N, C-alpha and C positions, 0 to 999 in steps of 0.2 A: 250799616253801609256795606259790608260786604254783596250783601245780595244784589245791589244797585249793579256791581262790577261783574259778577257772576250773569247777570240777567242781560246786561249790555252785551258782553261776551256772548252768551247764546244767542241775541238776536244777530249778531254779525256772523257766527257760526250756522245761523240759517240759511242765511243768504250765500254763504260760500256752499253749504250743501246741497242746495238748491241748484247749484252750477254742476256739482258733481255728478247729480243726478241726471241730468241734460248731459254731460259729457258720455255718460255710462250709456245713453240710450234708452233710458228707463220709461220714459215718456214718448207716447205715440208724436210723431214730428209734426202733426197738424196742430196740436195742444201745447207745443213747447213754450210760446208766447203767452198763452194765459198764464200758464204753470209759474213761469218764472215770474210775471207780474204778482201773482197772488202771494207768493211765498217770500218775495221782496218788500212786497208792502207788509205783511205779518213781522218778518224779520226786523224792520225799521220802526213798527209799533211796538213791539215788545222792547225794542232799545229805547224808545222814547218815552214809553210809560215805567221804566225800571225804576225811575226814582220815586215816582209816585207809590210804586208796590212797597219800595223801602219805607216808607213813612206808616205802614198800616200797623194795627196792632201785631205783637210779635208773631203769636204762631202761624195768622195767614200770609207771610212772605216765603215761609218754609212750606206750606202746603201747596202756595201757587208754584214755587220753584221744583216741586217734586212732582207736580202734574204736569208741568212741562216738559220735564226730564223725561218722565215716562212718556209721555206723549212724541217727544222725539226719538224714543227707542222702538216704538211701536208702530208708527208711520211707516219707515222703509219697508215691513215686513209686507204691508199691504201694496207696495209696487209690484209690477211685473217681473221676472227675471230680466238683469242687464244684458244687453247686446243683441235684445229681440228685435229692435227696427234699426238694425245696421244694415247696409248696403253691401248685396253681394259681390265678392270680390274673386276675380277670375286669375290664377298666375299662368302667365303666357311663356313667359321665360324667366332667367334669373333677374335681369333688369326691366321686364316690362309686368305690370300688372295693371287690369283692366276692372275697372269698378261699373257695376251695372247699377245706374240710379234709376229708382223707382219713381213713379209720379205721385208727388204730393199735394 
């Protein structure tokens, strides 16, 4: 039953992790909505299915958990560098900063 707890926490953490990816602007601005929806759906599904995974025969829950953990560790390395899609900032003086917005 501890597997259920770990998988539920992993599903919730997956949703929080996608927010962190968006905040770091590692995803192209045109694709943020699609990526958020996909990651939140997958995170919610894993949280929902975690109780069914716990009822599987004993070696399978551990194998599934190890696969999901390794997948979660590997996916961030496939993203582009953070800050690649940030807007250009020009410092005019000590109190005024101009942000140049590009077309999205």
